[in-house]
DRENLUMTOR-141249 format. One record per residue (C-alpha): residue number from 1; residue in three letters; x, y negated, z. Coordinates in steps of 0.2 Angstrom, whole numbers. Example, Ala and Ser with C-alpha at 12.3 -4.5 7.8 and 13.67 -1.06 7.14 Angstrom:
DRENLUMTOR-141249
<pos 1	code ala	X 62	Y 22	Z 39>
<pos 2	code ser	X 68	Y 5	Z 36>
This chain:
DRENLUMTOR-141249
<pos 1	code met	X 532	Y -255	Z 908>
<pos 2	code ser	X 517	Y -251	Z 896>
<pos 3	code phe	X 520	Y -245	Z 878>
<pos 4	code arg	X 511	Y -261	Z 873>
<pos 5	code ser	X 524	Y -272	Z 882>
<pos 6	code asn	X 538	Y -262	Z 874>
<pos 7	code leu	X 531	Y -266	Z 857>
<pos 8	code val	X 528	Y -283	Z 860>
<pos 9	code arg	X 547	Y -286	Z 867>
<pos 10	code ala	X 553	Y -277	Z 852>
<pos 11	code arg	X 544	Y -287	Z 840>
<pos 12	code ser	X 550	Y -303	Z 849>
<pos 13	code his	X 568	Y -296	Z 847>
<pos 14	code ile	X 565	Y -293	Z 828>
<pos 15	code val	X 557	Y -311	Z 825>
<pos 16	code phe	X 572	Y -319	Z 835>
<pos 17	code val	X 584	Y -310	Z 823>
<pos 18	code leu	X 574	Y -314	Z 808>
<pos 19	code ala	X 574	Y -332	Z 812>
<pos 20	code leu	X 593	Y -331	Z 814>
<pos 21	code val	X 594	Y -323	Z 798>
<pos 22	code cys	X 583	Y -335	Z 790>
<pos 23	code gly	X 591	Y -350	Z 797>
<pos 24	code ala	X 609	Y -344	Z 792>
<pos 25	code ala	X 603	Y -341	Z 775>
<pos 26	code leu	X 594	Y -359	Z 774>
<pos 27	code ile	X 611	Y -367	Z 780>
<pos 28	code leu	X 620	Y -358	Z 767>
<pos 29	code tyr	X 607	Y -363	Z 753>
<pos 30	code leu	X 608	Y -380	Z 759>
<pos 31	code glu	X 626	Y -381	Z 759>
<pos 32	code gly	X 627	Y -373	Z 742>
<pos 33	code val	X 614	Y -387	Z 735>
<pos 34	code gly	X 624	Y -399	Z 743>
<pos 35	code ser	X 640	Y -392	Z 736>
<pos 36	code met	X 632	Y -392	Z 718>
<pos 37	code ala	X 624	Y -410	Z 721>
<pos 38	code ser	X 643	Y -415	Z 726>
<pos 39	code glu	X 650	Y -407	Z 709>
<pos 40	code arg	X 637	Y -415	Z 699>
<pos 41	code arg	X 640	Y -433	Z 708>
<pos 42	code asp	X 660	Y -430	Z 705>
<pos 43	code pro	X 663	Y -421	Z 687>
<pos 44	code leu	X 682	Y -423	Z 692>
<pos 45	code lys	X 681	Y -410	Z 705>
<pos 46	code pro	X 688	Y -396	Z 693>
<pos 47	code phe	X 704	Y -406	Z 692>
<pos 48	code glu	X 707	Y -407	Z 711>
<pos 49	code gly	X 720	Y -393	Z 711>
<pos 50	code val	X 729	Y -400	Z 696>
<pos 51	code val	X 747	Y -408	Z 700>
<pos 52	code pro	X 751	Y -421	Z 687>
<pos 53	code leu	X 768	Y -418	Z 679>
<pos 54	code pro	X 782	Y -428	Z 684>
<pos 55	code val	X 786	Y -442	Z 670>
<pos 56	code ala	X 802	Y -441	Z 664>
<pos 57	code ala	X 816	Y -454	Z 662>
<pos 58	code gly	X 834	Y -455	Z 655>
<pos 59	code val	X 841	Y -453	Z 638>
<pos 60	code arg	X 847	Y -435	Z 631>
<pos 61	code pro	X 865	Y -433	Z 633>
<pos 62	code asp	X 868	Y -427	Z 614>
<pos 63	code gly	X 864	Y -443	Z 607>
<pos 64	code ala	X 851	Y -437	Z 595>
<pos 65	code asp	X 839	Y -450	Z 601>
<pos 66	code asp	X 847	Y -464	Z 592>
<pos 67	code glu	X 847	Y -455	Z 576>
<pos 68	code ala	X 829	Y -449	Z 577>
<pos 69	code ala	X 824	Y -467	Z 580>
<pos 70	code arg	X 834	Y -474	Z 565>
<pos 71	code ile	X 827	Y -461	Z 554>
<pos 72	code ala	X 809	Y -468	Z 560>
<pos 73	code trp	X 814	Y -485	Z 557>
<pos 74	code thr	X 819	Y -481	Z 538>
<pos 75	code tyr	X 800	Y -479	Z 535>
<pos 76	code phe	X 796	Y -497	Z 539>
<pos 77	code arg	X 811	Y -503	Z 529>
<pos 78	code asn	X 804	Y -493	Z 514>
<pos 79	code asn	X 786	Y -497	Z 516>
<pos 80	code thr	X 784	Y -516	Z 522>
<pos 81	code asp	X 778	Y -527	Z 508>
<pos 82	code pro	X 790	Y -542	Z 505>
<pos 83	code thr	X 776	Y -553	Z 502>
<pos 84	code thr	X 764	Y -551	Z 516>
<pos 85	code gly	X 775	Y -543	Z 529>
<pos 86	code leu	X 763	Y -528	Z 532>
<pos 87	code ala	X 767	Y -510	Z 532>
<pos 88	code gly	X 757	Y -496	Z 523>
<pos 89	code ser	X 749	Y -482	Z 533>
<pos 90	code val	X 757	Y -468	Z 521>
<pos 91	code asp	X 773	Y -468	Z 512>
<pos 92	code gly	X 771	Y -476	Z 495>
<pos 93	code tyr	X 753	Y -481	Z 499>
<pos 94	code pro	X 750	Y -499	Z 499>
<pos 95	code ser	X 735	Y -500	Z 512>
<pos 96	code thr	X 734	Y -502	Z 530>
<pos 97	code thr	X 721	Y -502	Z 544>
<pos 98	code met	X 722	Y -512	Z 560>
<pos 99	code trp	X 726	Y -495	Z 570>
<pos 100	code glu	X 742	Y -493	Z 557>
<pos 101	code thr	X 746	Y -512	Z 559>
<pos 102	code ala	X 746	Y -510	Z 577>
<pos 103	code ser	X 758	Y -495	Z 575>
<pos 104	code tyr	X 769	Y -506	Z 564>
<pos 105	code leu	X 771	Y -519	Z 578>
<pos 106	code val	X 773	Y -505	Z 590>
<pos 107	code ala	X 788	Y -499	Z 579>
<pos 108	code ile	X 795	Y -517	Z 577>
<pos 109	code ile	X 797	Y -519	Z 597>
<pos 110	code ser	X 803	Y -501	Z 599>
<pos 111	code ala	X 817	Y -504	Z 586>
<pos 112	code glu	X 821	Y -520	Z 594>
<pos 113	code arg	X 822	Y -513	Z 612>
<pos 114	code leu	X 833	Y -499	Z 604>
<pos 115	code ala	X 845	Y -511	Z 596>
<pos 116	code ile	X 841	Y -504	Z 577>
<pos 117	code ile	X 835	Y -522	Z 573>
<pos 118	code asp	X 842	Y -539	Z 581>
<pos 119	code arg	X 829	Y -551	Z 591>
<pos 120	code ala	X 829	Y -563	Z 576>
<pos 121	code glu	X 824	Y -548	Z 563>
<pos 122	code ala	X 810	Y -543	Z 576>
<pos 123	code ala	X 803	Y -561	Z 578>
<pos 124	code glu	X 803	Y -563	Z 559>
<pos 125	code arg	X 795	Y -547	Z 557>
<pos 126	code thr	X 782	Y -550	Z 570>
<pos 127	code ala	X 778	Y -568	Z 564>
<pos 128	code arg	X 775	Y -562	Z 547>
<pos 129	code val	X 762	Y -549	Z 553>
<pos 130	code val	X 754	Y -562	Z 563>
<pos 131	code glu	X 753	Y -575	Z 549>
<pos 132	code ser	X 746	Y -562	Z 537>
<pos 133	code leu	X 733	Y -557	Z 549>
<pos 134	code ser	X 728	Y -575	Z 551>
<pos 135	code arg	X 724	Y -575	Z 532>
<pos 136	code leu	X 713	Y -560	Z 532>
<pos 137	code val	X 696	Y -561	Z 524>
<pos 138	code leu	X 687	Y -555	Z 539>
<pos 139	code phe	X 671	Y -542	Z 538>
<pos 140	code glu	X 655	Y -554	Z 538>
<pos 141	code asp	X 667	Y -568	Z 543>
<pos 142	code ser	X 669	Y -560	Z 559>
<pos 143	code leu	X 681	Y -547	Z 562>
<pos 144	code pro	X 695	Y -538	Z 554>
<pos 145	code his	X 689	Y -525	Z 541>
<pos 146	code lys	X 693	Y -507	Z 542>
<pos 147	code ala	X 706	Y -507	Z 527>
<pos 148	code tyr	X 716	Y -520	Z 517>
<pos 149	code asp	X 729	Y -519	Z 503>
<pos 150	code thr	X 745	Y -524	Z 510>
<pos 151	code arg	X 750	Y -532	Z 495>
<pos 152	code thr	X 735	Y -543	Z 492>
<pos 153	code leu	X 726	Y -544	Z 509>
<pos 154	code gln	X 711	Y -540	Z 500>
<pos 155	code met	X 697	Y -529	Z 510>
<pos 156	code val	X 697	Y -511	Z 501>
<pos 157	code asp	X 689	Y -494	Z 504>
<pos 158	code tyr	X 698	Y -479	Z 509>
<pos 159	code ala	X 704	Y -476	Z 492>
<pos 160	code asn	X 712	Y -494	Z 491>
<pos 161	code arg	X 700	Y -500	Z 479>
<pos 162	code pro	X 695	Y -519	Z 482>
<pos 163	code thr	X 677	Y -522	Z 491>
<pos 164	code thr	X 667	Y -536	Z 494>
<pos 165	code val	X 654	Y -528	Z 504>
<pos 166	code gly	X 667	Y -519	Z 514>
<pos 167	code leu	X 666	Y -503	Z 527>
<pos 168	code gly	X 664	Y -512	Z 543>
<pos 169	code trp	X 675	Y -514	Z 558>
<pos 170	code ser	X 682	Y -501	Z 570>
<pos 171	code ala	X 681	Y -505	Z 588>
<pos 172	code leu	X 695	Y -492	Z 592>
<pos 173	code asp	X 707	Y -500	Z 578>
<pos 174	code ile	X 704	Y -518	Z 584>
<pos 175	code ala	X 706	Y -514	Z 602>
<pos 176	code arg	X 724	Y -505	Z 598>
<pos 177	code leu	X 729	Y -521	Z 589>
<pos 178	code met	X 724	Y -532	Z 603>
<pos 179	code ser	X 736	Y -520	Z 614>
<pos 180	code ala	X 750	Y -521	Z 602>
<pos 181	code leu	X 748	Y -541	Z 601>
<pos 182	code lys	X 749	Y -541	Z 619>
<pos 183	code ile	X 765	Y -531	Z 618>
<pos 184	code val	X 772	Y -544	Z 605>
<pos 185	code gln	X 768	Y -558	Z 616>
<pos 186	code arg	X 777	Y -550	Z 631>
<pos 187	code his	X 792	Y -548	Z 621>
<pos 188	code his	X 791	Y -563	Z 611>
<pos 189	code pro	X 783	Y -578	Z 621>
<pos 190	code glu	X 786	Y -589	Z 605>
<pos 191	code gln	X 773	Y -579	Z 597>
<pos 192	code ala	X 760	Y -582	Z 611>
<pos 193	code glu	X 752	Y -597	Z 604>
<pos 194	code pro	X 750	Y -592	Z 587>
<pos 195	code ile	X 743	Y -575	Z 592>
<pos 196	code glu	X 729	Y -583	Z 603>
<pos 197	code arg	X 725	Y -595	Z 589>
<pos 198	code met	X 723	Y -581	Z 578>
<pos 199	code val	X 711	Y -570	Z 589>
<pos 200	code ser	X 702	Y -586	Z 593>
<pos 201	code gly	X 694	Y -585	Z 576>
<pos 202	code trp	X 688	Y -567	Z 578>
<pos 203	code asp	X 671	Y -564	Z 585>
<pos 204	code leu	X 679	Y -551	Z 598>
<pos 205	code asp	X 662	Y -552	Z 608>
<pos 206	code arg	X 655	Y -540	Z 595>
<pos 207	code val	X 667	Y -527	Z 600>
<pos 208	code val	X 663	Y -525	Z 617>
<pos 209	code arg	X 645	Y -524	Z 621>
<pos 210	code asp	X 638	Y -521	Z 639>
<pos 211	code gly	X 654	Y -514	Z 644>
<pos 212	code trp	X 656	Y -502	Z 629>
<pos 213	code leu	X 667	Y -503	Z 613>
<pos 214	code asn	X 656	Y -507	Z 598>
<pos 215	code gly	X 661	Y -504	Z 580>
<pos 216	code ala	X 650	Y -506	Z 564>
<pos 217	code asn	X 648	Y -496	Z 547>
<pos 218	code val	X 640	Y -501	Z 532>
<pos 219	code val	X 628	Y -487	Z 527>
<pos 220	code asp	X 619	Y -489	Z 509>
<pos 221	code gly	X 622	Y -507	Z 510>
<pos 222	code ala	X 616	Y -510	Z 528>
<pos 223	code val	X 628	Y -514	Z 543>
<pos 224	code arg	X 624	Y -502	Z 557>
<pos 225	code gln	X 633	Y -506	Z 574>
<pos 226	code asn	X 636	Y -490	Z 586>
<pos 227	code gln	X 645	Y -487	Z 602>
<pos 228	code glu	X 662	Y -480	Z 597>
<pos 229	code gly	X 675	Y -470	Z 606>
<pos 230	code arg	X 675	Y -454	Z 615>
<pos 231	code ile	X 685	Y -448	Z 631>
<pos 232	code gly	X 703	Y -451	Z 629>
<pos 233	code tyr	X 703	Y -464	Z 615>
<pos 234	code glu	X 689	Y -474	Z 623>
<pos 235	code arg	X 698	Y -477	Z 638>
<pos 236	code tyr	X 714	Y -481	Z 628>
<pos 237	code gly	X 704	Y -493	Z 618>
<pos 238	code ala	X 696	Y -501	Z 634>
<pos 239	code lys	X 712	Y -505	Z 640>
<pos 240	code gly	X 717	Y -516	Z 625>
<pos 241	code met	X 702	Y -526	Z 626>
<pos 242	code met	X 702	Y -529	Z 645>
<pos 243	code leu	X 720	Y -536	Z 643>
<pos 244	code trp	X 711	Y -550	Z 634>
<pos 245	code gly	X 698	Y -553	Z 648>
<pos 246	code phe	X 684	Y -542	Z 640>
<pos 247	code asp	X 673	Y -532	Z 652>
<pos 248	code ala	X 675	Y -515	Z 645>
<pos 249	code thr	X 673	Y -506	Z 663>
<pos 250	code ala	X 659	Y -495	Z 656>
<pos 251	code ala	X 671	Y -488	Z 643>
<pos 252	code met	X 684	Y -486	Z 656>
<pos 253	code asp	X 673	Y -473	Z 667>
<pos 254	code val	X 674	Y -455	Z 660>
<pos 255	code arg	X 661	Y -450	Z 673>
<pos 256	code pro	X 645	Y -452	Z 663>
<pos 257	code asn	X 651	Y -442	Z 649>
<pos 258	code leu	X 663	Y -429	Z 656>
<pos 259	code gln	X 662	Y -410	Z 655>
<pos 260	code val	X 676	Y -400	Z 658>
<pos 261	code val	X 679	Y -383	Z 648>
<pos 262	code glu	X 694	Y -371	Z 652>
<pos 263	code val	X 706	Y -367	Z 639>
<pos 264	code glu	X 721	Y -355	Z 641>
<pos 265	code gly	X 715	Y -355	Z 660>
<pos 266	code val	X 716	Y -375	Z 661>
<pos 267	code pro	X 702	Y -387	Z 664>
<pos 268	code ile	X 701	Y -399	Z 649>
<pos 269	code pro	X 691	Y -415	Z 648>
<pos 270	code val	X 678	Y -415	Z 635>
<pos 271	code asp	X 666	Y -428	Z 630>
<pos 272	code thr	X 647	Y -424	Z 630>
<pos 273	code arg	X 643	Y -435	Z 617>
<pos 274	code leu	X 642	Y -431	Z 598>
<pos 275	code asn	X 653	Y -439	Z 585>
<pos 276	code arg	X 645	Y -451	Z 574>
<pos 277	code asn	X 645	Y -438	Z 560>
<pos 278	code gln	X 635	Y -427	Z 574>
<pos 279	code thr	X 648	Y -414	Z 577>
<pos 280	code pro	X 654	Y -412	Z 596>
<pos 281	code ala	X 668	Y -422	Z 602>
<pos 282	code leu	X 686	Y -416	Z 603>
<pos 283	code thr	X 700	Y -417	Z 614>
<pos 284	code thr	X 718	Y -420	Z 607>
<pos 285	code ser	X 735	Y -426	Z 611>
<pos 286	code glu	X 737	Y -444	Z 603>
<pos 287	code pro	X 728	Y -455	Z 616>
<pos 288	code tyr	X 735	Y -448	Z 630>
<pos 289	code val	X 753	Y -449	Z 623>
<pos 290	code phe	X 750	Y -467	Z 617>
<pos 291	code asp	X 742	Y -471	Z 634>
<pos 292	code gly	X 758	Y -466	Z 643>
<pos 293	code leu	X 771	Y -473	Z 630>
<pos 294	code glu	X 764	Y -490	Z 629>
<pos 295	code tyr	X 754	Y -494	Z 646>
<pos 296	code gly	X 763	Y -481	Z 657>
<pos 297	code phe	X 749	Y -469	Z 664>
<pos 298	code asp	X 735	Y -473	Z 676>
<pos 299	code ser	X 731	Y -460	Z 689>
<pos 300	code leu	X 716	Y -453	Z 678>
<pos 301	code thr	X 726	Y -453	Z 662>
<pos 302	code his	X 741	Y -444	Z 669>
<pos 303	code leu	X 729	Y -431	Z 676>
<pos 304	code phe	X 721	Y -429	Z 659>
<pos 305	code ala	X 737	Y -429	Z 650>
<pos 306	code thr	X 744	Y -416	Z 661>
<pos 307	code val	X 730	Y -402	Z 657>
<pos 308	code val	X 729	Y -406	Z 638>
<pos 309	code tyr	X 748	Y -405	Z 637>
<pos 310	code arg	X 748	Y -389	Z 649>
<pos 311	code ala	X 735	Y -380	Z 639>
<pos 312	code gln	X 746	Y -382	Z 623>
<pos 313	code glu	X 761	Y -374	Z 632>
<pos 314	code met	X 750	Y -359	Z 638>
<pos 315	code arg	X 744	Y -356	Z 621>
<pos 316	code tyr	X 763	Y -354	Z 616>
<pos 317	code arg	X 765	Y -343	Z 631>
<pos 318	code arg	X 750	Y -331	Z 626>
<pos 319	code thr	X 753	Y -332	Z 607>
<pos 320	code gly	X 771	Y -336	Z 604>
<pos 321	code ala	X 765	Y -350	Z 591>
<pos 322	code leu	X 773	Y -368	Z 595>
<pos 323	code thr	X 758	Y -378	Z 599>
<pos 324	code gly	X 758	Y -397	Z 598>
<pos 325	code val	X 741	Y -403	Z 591>
<pos 326	code thr	X 734	Y -420	Z 587>
<pos 327	code glu	X 725	Y -429	Z 573>
<pos 328	code gly	X 736	Y -432	Z 557>
<pos 329	code his	X 738	Y -432	Z 539>
<pos 330	code leu	X 741	Y -418	Z 528>
<pos 331	code asn	X 750	Y -418	Z 511>
<pos 332	code thr	X 736	Y -407	Z 504>
<pos 333	code glu	X 717	Y -408	Z 503>
<pos 334	code pro	X 707	Y -414	Z 513>
<pos 335	code tyr	X 723	Y -426	Z 517>
<pos 336	code phe	X 718	Y -428	Z 534>
<pos 337	code ala	X 712	Y -417	Z 549>
<pos 338	code tyr	X 710	Y -418	Z 569>
<pos 339	code ala	X 719	Y -403	Z 577>
<pos 340	code ser	X 711	Y -401	Z 594>
<pos 341	code val	X 713	Y -393	Z 610>
<pos 342	code trp	X 695	Y -391	Z 610>
<pos 343	code gly	X 684	Y -398	Z 596>
<pos 344	code gly	X 668	Y -394	Z 588>
<pos 345	code gly	X 663	Y -383	Z 603>
<pos 346	code gln	X 678	Y -371	Z 602>
<pos 347	code pro	X 696	Y -371	Z 608>
<pos 348	code trp	X 709	Y -375	Z 595>
<pos 349	code ala	X 698	Y -380	Z 581>
<pos 350	code val	X 705	Y -389	Z 566>
<pos 351	code leu	X 693	Y -401	Z 559>
<pos 352	code thr	X 689	Y -412	Z 545>
<pos 353	code phe	X 680	Y -429	Z 548>
<pos 354	code gly	X 665	Y -420	Z 542>
<pos 355	code gly	X 667	Y -406	Z 555>
<pos 356	code asp	X 672	Y -392	Z 544>
<pos 357	code arg	X 685	Y -380	Z 551>
<pos 358	code ile	X 701	Y -379	Z 542>
<pos 359	code asp	X 712	Y -369	Z 555>
<pos 360	code ser	X 724	Y -364	Z 542>
<pos 361	code arg	X 730	Y -383	Z 542>
<pos 362	code arg	X 734	Y -383	Z 560>
<pos 363	code thr	X 751	Y -393	Z 562>
<pos 364	code leu	X 765	Y -393	Z 575>
<pos 365	code ser	X 764	Y -412	Z 575>
<pos 366	code thr	X 780	Y -423	Z 575>
<pos 367	code lys	X 770	Y -435	Z 585>
<pos 368	code ala	X 766	Y -423	Z 598>
<pos 369	code ala	X 782	Y -416	Z 600>
<pos 370	code phe	X 792	Y -432	Z 602>
<pos 371	code gly	X 778	Y -440	Z 613>
<pos 372	code trp	X 777	Y -426	Z 625>
<pos 373	code asp	X 794	Y -423	Z 626>
<pos 374	code ala	X 798	Y -442	Z 630>
<pos 375	code leu	X 784	Y -442	Z 643>
<pos 376	code phe	X 787	Y -424	Z 653>
<pos 377	code ala	X 804	Y -417	Z 645>
<pos 378	code thr	X 800	Y -399	Z 651>
<pos 379	code glu	X 809	Y -383	Z 644>
<pos 380	code tyr	X 793	Y -381	Z 633>
<pos 381	code thr	X 793	Y -398	Z 625>
<pos 382	code gly	X 813	Y -396	Z 622>
<pos 383	code glu	X 807	Y -381	Z 612>
<pos 384	code leu	X 795	Y -391	Z 601>
<pos 385	code met	X 809	Y -403	Z 598>
<pos 386	code lys	X 822	Y -389	Z 593>
<pos 387	code ala	X 808	Y -384	Z 580>
<pos 388	code ile	X 804	Y -402	Z 574>
<pos 389	code arg	X 822	Y -409	Z 572>
<pos 390	code pro	X 827	Y -401	Z 556>
<pos 391	code ile	X 813	Y -407	Z 546>
<pos 392	code ala	X 818	Y -427	Z 547>
<pos 393	code asp	X 820	Y -434	Z 530>
<pos 394	code pro	X 833	Y -447	Z 533>
<pos 395	code ala	X 829	Y -457	Z 517>
<pos 396	code arg	X 810	Y -458	Z 520>
<pos 397	code gly	X 806	Y -455	Z 539>
<pos 398	code trp	X 800	Y -441	Z 549>
<pos 399	code pro	X 785	Y -430	Z 542>
<pos 400	code glu	X 770	Y -426	Z 550>
<pos 401	code gly	X 776	Y -409	Z 556>
<pos 402	code ile	X 776	Y -389	Z 552>
<pos 403	code tyr	X 760	Y -379	Z 547>
<pos 404	code glu	X 758	Y -365	Z 559>
<pos 405	code gln	X 752	Y -353	Z 547>
<pos 406	code asp	X 767	Y -352	Z 536>
<pos 407	code gly	X 780	Y -362	Z 544>
<pos 408	code ala	X 781	Y -375	Z 528>
<pos 409	code val	X 784	Y -393	Z 532>
<pos 410	code asn	X 768	Y -405	Z 532>
<pos 411	code gly	X 777	Y -417	Z 520>
<pos 412	code ser	X 765	Y -431	Z 523>
<pos 413	code ile	X 775	Y -447	Z 530>
<pos 414	code thr	X 765	Y -460	Z 540>
<pos 415	code ala	X 767	Y -476	Z 550>
<pos 416	code asn	X 759	Y -468	Z 564>
<pos 417	code thr	X 770	Y -454	Z 566>
<pos 418	code asn	X 786	Y -465	Z 563>
<pos 419	code ser	X 780	Y -478	Z 575>
<pos 420	code thr	X 777	Y -465	Z 588>
<pos 421	code val	X 795	Y -458	Z 587>
<pos 422	code leu	X 801	Y -475	Z 589>
<pos 423	code ser	X 789	Y -479	Z 605>
<pos 424	code ala	X 795	Y -461	Z 612>
<pos 425	code glu	X 812	Y -466	Z 610>
<pos 426	code ala	X 811	Y -482	Z 617>
<pos 427	code phe	X 801	Y -476	Z 633>
<pos 428	code arg	X 815	Y -464	Z 636>
<pos 429	code arg	X 827	Y -477	Z 640>
<pos 430	code phe	X 815	Y -493	Z 645>
<pos 431	code gly	X 799	Y -486	Z 650>
<pos 432	code pro	X 782	Y -491	Z 644>
<pos 433	code leu	X 782	Y -505	Z 630>
<pos 434	code met	X 769	Y -516	Z 640>
<pos 435	code gln	X 783	Y -519	Z 653>
<pos 436	code ala	X 793	Y -533	Z 646>
<pos 437	code pro	X 813	Y -531	Z 647>
<pos 438	code arg	X 820	Y -540	Z 662>
C-alpha cells in the first residue's frame, strides 16, 4: 500500500473520530440547553429534593396550651370596644385595620373551639363585628378603608386621626377579612345571611383584577391602584378571595415571579418583583404560618413553609441565636419592622417600611414560635417555645417577642400576635380553622 493511501486512510480515521467527538459534544450541549430550558420552564425544580415536614397533631401533655390561650384571650377582653365590638390592633390603641379585624374574628372562633368562651359569647361577639362592619364609611363608597377608629368607626390615618379623603384600600387586608368571614360562617351558620348581605354592598370586583389582587393608595390626593401582594402573602390572600368566587388564579401561580435563593444551605422562595416602595420583596414566616393554621397546607405552601422554617433552624444551628422571624410591631421607633429570612436582597435583613436596615431590632417572634411549633412540633420549635413562654403577661396578653441583640422583651402587645397564639392552640387540637367542627 502506498504512502498516499495510508495517509488518506489515517485522515479518514481522524475525521471519523472527530465526528464522534463533535457529535457527543453536540448531544451534551443540546441536553444542557434542554436542561436549562426545563429549569426555566419549571422554577420549582430547585425544590425537588425537599421533603415537606410532617404536620403535627395533638396537645402537649403539660397542659400549658390552655394557659397560653387564656392569656392571649385576655388581650381581646381588654381591647374590645364596648360600643362597636371591634378590637384595637395594639394594646390600648383604639384603631384597627381589616387585617386586625380578621385577626379578632380568628381569635373569637379559636377561643370558642378551646372552650375559653362559650358559643353564646362567640355568637354575640361575631354578630357585633359584622354589624359594625356593615356600618363603616367605605372608601369611595366602595370598599373598607385601610384604618378605622374602633370607637367611632370613622376612617382614620395611621396616627388614628380622622380623614375624609382616606388612605385607600388594602387588597391583602380585605382578602384576609374575607377568609375570616368565611370561617365565621362555617362555625356560626346563623351569621351566613348577615355576612352575605354586608359583603354584597362592597365593590369586591375592584379587589381582583385580571386574576391579580388589586389595592389602592392615595398619593398627593390622587387614588392610584396597584397590583398588591408578593409570593407568600399573595397566595394566602388569593385563597381568601377565591372562597367567595373571585378568579384570583393569576395571584395563586407563583411561577412567573419566583426566584430561588439559598439561605443557610436551604432553597428559599423569593419574589422577583419590587415592593411598592421600590425595595426588593422579602420572605418571612407569617403568610405560611397563617396558611397552615387557617386553611391547612396545600402541597406548594407546605413545601415553602418547610424551607422557610428550616432556614431559621439552620441559622440557629450555625450561630446559636434562636431564630423565628416575621413582621411585627416594636416597642421602640420605628414601631414596626419586617424581619425576614430574605429581604432587600440579603439574608436575615430586618427592614423598615421604607426599606432601611434595622437588624438590631431582630425579634424572636412569639407568632413564629407558636405558629411553627403548632404546625411542625420539632425539637427546635420546642426550644423556641421554651424561650418564649416566660415573657407572657397574664394581665395583658403575649408580647411580640424577644430582641435578639440584648435579650430584652419586645413589649408591644398586639391583636395579630395574640390571635396567632389562639389559632395555634386551636390547631393543635382541632386542625385548621376553616374546617368546621363536626
